[in-house]
N, C-alpha and C positions, 0 to 999 in steps of 0.2 A: 920690024921693030914696032913695039907699041907706041902710040902717040898719046902723050899725057899733057892735058891742058890744065894750067894752074891759074887761078884768079890771084890778083895782087892784094887789093884792099880787103882787110878782114881775114886774110889767109897768110900772106907773106908779110904784110904791113899791118901794124897794130893801130887801126883806126879808132877803136874805143879809147885807148890810152890818150891819143891825140885830142879827141873830142872832150875828154875829161879835163885835160890840161888847158885847152882853149876856153872852156866854160869857166874854169877856176880863174884864169887870167882876166877874163872879161867881166865876170859877175861876183867873183869871190866864193861862189857856190861850189862845194865839193860833192860831186856825184859819185856814189859808190856803184861800181859796175855790177856787183852781185844783187843790186836792187832792181835791175833793168830787165830781168827775165821776161821774155815774151813781148816786150815793148818795141815797136818800130823805132829806128834810130832818131827820126825827126821828133817823135813824141818824147823820147828819152833825153834828147838834147835840144831844148827850145831854140838855141842859137846855131844849131848844126848846119842849117842851110847857108847861113852867113859864113860860117867857118870853112866849109868845103869850097866856097868861092873865093876865099882869101888867098892872096899870093903867098906861097910858101907852105901852105897846109900839106900838100902831098909830098913836097920835096923833103920835109922834115919828119915824116912819119917814122916812128920807131920800128925796128925790124922785129917781127914776131919770133918769140923764143923758139930756137931749134930750126928755123926755116932755112937759114943759110946752109947749114950742113946737109939738111935733107934735100935741098934743091941741088946741091952739088952731086949728091948721090943719085938723084933722079936724072940729072943731066948726063951722067956717065952711063946710065943703064937704059934710058929710053929716049925717044924723040920728044923733046920737051919744048913746050910753048907757054909763054906767059900771055894770057888773054885778059885784058882789063878794059872796062868801059872808060873811055876818055873823052867822049864828045859832050856829055852833059855839063861838065865843068871844064871850060876851055883852058884854064891855067894848068889843069892836070896833065895835059898831053906832054909838054916838055918836062914838067916836074916829075912825072912818073918815069919817063925815060932816064932822066938824070939820077933819080933815086936808084933805079935798077943798076945803072952803070957803076954807081958808087958801092952799093951793098952786095951786088951779085955780078961781079965783073966777068965771070965765066959764061954768062948768058950773052949771046951775040944779038945784035940788032935784028938779025933775021928770025930770031926766036920770040920777038916781042910783037904782039898784035894789040894795038890800042884802037878800039872800035866804038860803035854805038851799041847796037844790039848784039848779043852773043848767039843769037839764033842761027847764024850762018856757020858757026863753028862745029866741026866734026872731029872725032878722035875716038880713042879707045877708053880713056878715063878722063873725067873732069873733076877737079877739086874746087869747090866754090862755097861761099857762105850764104848765097841767096838762092832759094828754091826757084825763082823766076828764071835763073840762068841754067839750072839743072833740069827743069821740067821738059824742055824741048830736046835735051841731049840724048842721043841714042845709045851711047856707051855706058860704062860703069860710072855711077854718080856718087862721089864722096862729098858729104855735106860737112863742112868745117864748122864746128860749134862756135857760135857767137850768141850773145844774149837775145838778139832779135829772132833767132831760129831755134832756141832751146826747146820750145814747147811743140815744135812741129814733128809729127810722126808720119813718116811716109816710107812704106816698105820698099820703094824703088830707090831710096838713098841708103848708103851706108854711112852712119855717123862716125866722124873722127874728131877727137877732142884735142889732139896735139900733133905736132910733126913727128914725134916718136911713133905714134900710132900709124901715121901714114907710111912711114918707112917699114913698119911691120906688115902692113897690108900690101904694099907694092914691093 
């Protein structure tokens, strides 16, 4: 059975929406996501580093449109693992686990890998929004479109723009 690796932040969880909301809450500034094409997240969101270290940031992330249904489909068809970097932001470890338990209750604790670097991860397919996580991966690489990666062209990735596209590919 194919092993499918799925990133959480920016793929299952809508980090951009959360960063926009936190920026608006703290500064009153309304950032339009469609103006952020090609900008790294920390450049796009000046207070982003503060926000991702805030208690509750990861626990209250909105679910990416279509991800719940697609993940249920993938979970029934493949050996599915959620692999998310959790060491850089210590609050995120528990918050990510609790978020997954709430929004994706069909995913067991055995399918959740919260790690530092994803370089040790192997499988048949990886879905991620960051090239640094895909570059080392030896299987099929699906890059989930987010503003920070929209301008990246790499023939070793297959670009996917939505969960609907992912279900059509897989």
